C-alpha positions as a Markdown table, in Angstrom:
| # | Residue | x | y | z |
|---|---|---|---|---|
| 1 | Unk | -0.2 | 0.2 | 0.3 |
| 2 | Unk | 1.2 | 3.3 | -0.8 |
| 3 | Unk | 2.7 | 5.3 | 2.2 |
| 4 | Unk | 2.9 | 8.4 | 3.5 |
| 5 | Unk | 5.7 | 10.1 | 5.4 |
| 6 | Unk | 5.9 | 13.5 | 7.2 |
| 7 | Unk | 9.3 | 14.5 | 8.5 |
| 8 | Unk | 9.9 | 15.9 | 11.8 |
| 9 | Unk | 10.2 | 19.7 | 10.8 |
| 10 | Unk | 6.7 | 19.5 | 9.5 |
| 11 | Unk | 6.1 | 16.5 | 12.5 |
| 12 | Unk | 6.8 | 19.6 | 15.0 |
| 13 | Unk | 3.5 | 21.3 | 14.5 |
| 14 | Unk | 0.7 | 18.6 | 15.1 |
| 15 | Unk | 0.8 | 15.2 | 15.1 |
| 16 | Unk | 1.0 | 13.0 | 11.8 |
| 17 | Unk | 2.4 | 9.9 | 11.8 |
| 18 | Unk | 3.4 | 7.6 | 9.1 |
| 19 | Unk | 0.4 | 5.6 | 7.1 |
| 20 | Unk | -1.1 | 3.3 | 4.9 |
| 21 | Unk | -3.5 | 3.3 | 3.0 |
| 22 | Unk | -5.2 | 2.1 | -1.0 |
| 23 | Unk | -4.8 | 5.1 | -3.4 |
| 24 | Unk | -4.3 | 5.4 | -7.1 |
| 25 | Unk | -3.1 | 8.9 | -7.1 |
| 26 | Unk | -1.9 | 11.7 | -3.9 |
| 27 | Unk | -5.3 | 13.1 | -4.2 |
| 28 | Unk | -6.4 | 9.9 | -2.9 |
| 29 | Unk | -3.9 | 9.5 | -0.5 |
| 30 | Unk | -3.9 | 12.6 | 1.2 |
| 31 | Unk | -7.9 | 12.5 | 1.6 |
| 32 | Unk | -8.3 | 9.3 | 3.1 |
| 33 | Unk | -5.8 | 10.6 | 5.2 |
| 34 | Unk | -7.1 | 13.8 | 6.5 |
| 35 | Unk | -10.2 | 11.6 | 6.8 |
| 36 | Unk | -8.0 | 10.6 | 10.0 |
| 37 | Unk | -6.1 | 13.8 | 11.1 |
| 38 | Unk | -8.0 | 16.2 | 9.6 |
| 39 | Unk | -6.0 | 18.3 | 11.7 |
| 40 | Unk | -2.7 | 18.2 | 9.2 |
| 41 | Unk | -5.2 | 19.4 | 6.2 |
| 42 | Unk | -4.3 | 22.8 | 6.9 |
| 43 | Unk | -0.6 | 22.4 | 6.9 |
| 44 | Unk | -0.1 | 20.6 | 3.5 |
| 45 | Unk | -3.3 | 22.4 | 1.3 |
| 46 | Unk | -4.2 | 25.9 | 1.0 |
| 47 | Unk | -7.6 | 28.0 | 0.6 |
| 48 | Unk | -7.8 | 26.4 | -3.4 |
| 49 | Unk | -7.2 | 22.3 | -1.9 |
| 50 | Unk | -3.8 | 23.2 | -4.0 |
| 51 | Unk | -0.1 | 21.8 | -1.8 |
| 52 | Unk | 1.0 | 24.9 | 0.1 |
| 53 | Unk | 4.2 | 27.1 | -1.5 |
| 54 | Unk | 6.6 | 25.8 | 0.8 |
| 55 | Unk | 5.0 | 21.9 | 1.4 |
| 56 | Unk | 7.9 | 20.3 | -0.8 |
| 57 | Unk | 6.2 | 16.4 | -1.7 |
| 58 | Unk | 8.5 | 13.5 | -3.3 |
| 59 | Unk | 6.2 | 10.7 | -4.7 |
| 60 | Unk | 9.0 | 7.9 | -4.8 |
| 61 | Unk | 12.0 | 11.0 | -4.6 |
| 62 | Unk | 10.6 | 12.6 | -7.6 |
| 63 | Unk | 9.0 | 16.3 | -6.9 |
| 64 | Unk | 5.4 | 15.8 | -7.2 |
| 65 | Unk | 4.5 | 17.6 | -10.8 |
| 66 | Unk | 1.2 | 18.3 | -10.0 |
| 67 | Unk | 0.3 | 20.4 | -6.7 |
| 68 | Unk | -3.2 | 21.9 | -7.3 |
| 69 | Unk | -4.8 | 18.2 | -8.0 |
| 70 | Unk | -2.1 | 16.0 | -7.0 |
| 71 | Unk | -3.3 | 13.4 | -9.4 |
| 72 | Unk | 0.3 | 12.3 | -9.5 |
| 73 | Unk | -0.3 | 8.7 | -9.5 |
| 74 | Unk | 1.1 | 6.0 | -6.8 |
| 75 | Unk | 2.4 | 2.0 | -7.5 |
| 76 | Unk | 1.4 | -0.9 | -4.5 |
| 77 | Unk | 4.6 | 0.3 | -3.2 |
| 78 | Unk | 5.2 | 4.2 | -3.1 |
| 79 | Unk | 6.5 | 6.4 | -0.8 |
| 80 | Unk | 5.8 | 10.3 | -0.3 |
| 81 | Unk | 7.2 | 12.5 | 1.8 |
| 82 | Unk | 5.9 | 16.1 | 2.6 |
| 83 | Unk | 8.2 | 18.4 | 4.3 |
| 84 | Unk | 8.7 | 22.2 | 4.7 |
| 85 | Unk | 10.7 | 23.1 | 2.7 |
| 86 | Unk | 12.8 | 26.1 | 3.9 |
| 87 | Unk | 13.5 | 29.2 | 2.3 |
| 88 | Unk | 14.8 | 32.8 | 2.8 |
| 89 | Unk | 18.6 | 33.5 | 3.4 |
């Protein structure tokens, strides 16, 4: 089953444990995750349902391509990593 993993820099704001769900794409995985952990949604998605600007998402080690609809496909053993991207200088 696809697995979603939050790195410690995001997990320090709210409880967001690793979970596995049957899902065909990132949007399905997130929807199932937010059903169990609704407090995490606001840290990941903006008011339009798009991935927030400073949240980085890797799907099987590659940058997620569709940040608006989260339509990137998942395989049976996919790993989706979510973390806050750092900015500034």
